[in-house]
N, C-alpha and C positions, 0 to 999 in steps of 0.2 A: 380212952384215948393220953388221959393222966399215965399209963403204964407206959405206953410207946415214949412220950416226954422225959419219965423218969428214965429208961433205957437210954435214950439218947445222950443223956447228962452223961451217964454212968461209961456211956462209948467216949465220948468227950473227954472225961477225966483221966481214963485208961492213956488215949492217946495222948494226952498231955504230960503225962506221969512218963508215958514210953518217950516221949520228945527231948523232955530232960534226962532222961538217963542215955540216951544217945548222945547229946550234946556234951555230957561226962565222957562219955566213953570216947568222944573224936577229939577232946581233948589230950585224949592217953596213944593215939595211932599218930605214929610219923609217916611222911611221904618227904621225897628228895626232889628238889629240881637242880639241875647241873647245864651249865654249858664252857664253851673252850674245849671240848671233848673229856669234860670232867675235871677239868683246872681248876673251875668252883664249884660248890655244893651248897646248896642250900635244904638246910632242912627245917621245914614247918609242921606243925599236927593238924589234925583233922579240924580244927577249931579255926584256922586258917592264921595261927602264931607263927612270926617265925623263929625258932629256938637256936639256929647256930648258922654260922657263914664258913665256910671253909674254902682258903686261898693257897691255890699251892704257888708257893715261892716263884717256880721256873715262869708263870706268867705277868709277876710283876714287874714291869719296867717304867722307871721313871720319864722317861722320855713320851710315855705314849699311855699316859693315866686316864683317857677317854674311852681307849680300848679297855680296859680294867673296869671302868664305872658300866659300862654295857652289858661286859659277863655277868657281872654283879648283876645287871637290872634284870638280866635274861634269865640268870640260874632262881629268880627270887620270883618273877612272873609265871616260870614252869613250875615250879615248887607251890605256888597260891591256886594256879590251874588246878593241878593234882589234888590240893585240900578241899578244891571245891568240890571237884568230879566226887570225892570218896563220901563226901558232905550229902553230898544231892544223893547219892547212889544209898547211904543208909538211912536216909531221911525218907528216901521212898519205902522204904522197908515198913517205915511206921504209917507213913500216911496211906499207904495204897497207892502210890503214884500220884498222887493230888501235890499240886504245887502249892506250897502253902509261904510267900515270901516271908524273909525276917525271922525266917528258922533260923539261919546258920548264915 
């Protein structure tokens, strides 16, 4: 029985190492969210960190700041959702589809 526990511990250690590797790799992968027909673009990485925001000057209207704010928020939400989906897909490769909260 000790052999099975030892084997399980090795498998758990390998999974832990694989998860750490994937988490690092996710930081290097970029995803994009956009709104307003591409007038606002937000780039995030697979670790759900916002890397950049691009605003086409044509969408800037001093009389309608609220619309600009809404467009920025929509693009951020899209980028974060894309990053979450990317992370979930990559992590499921390591965990065999087992949902492990808190990994990303």
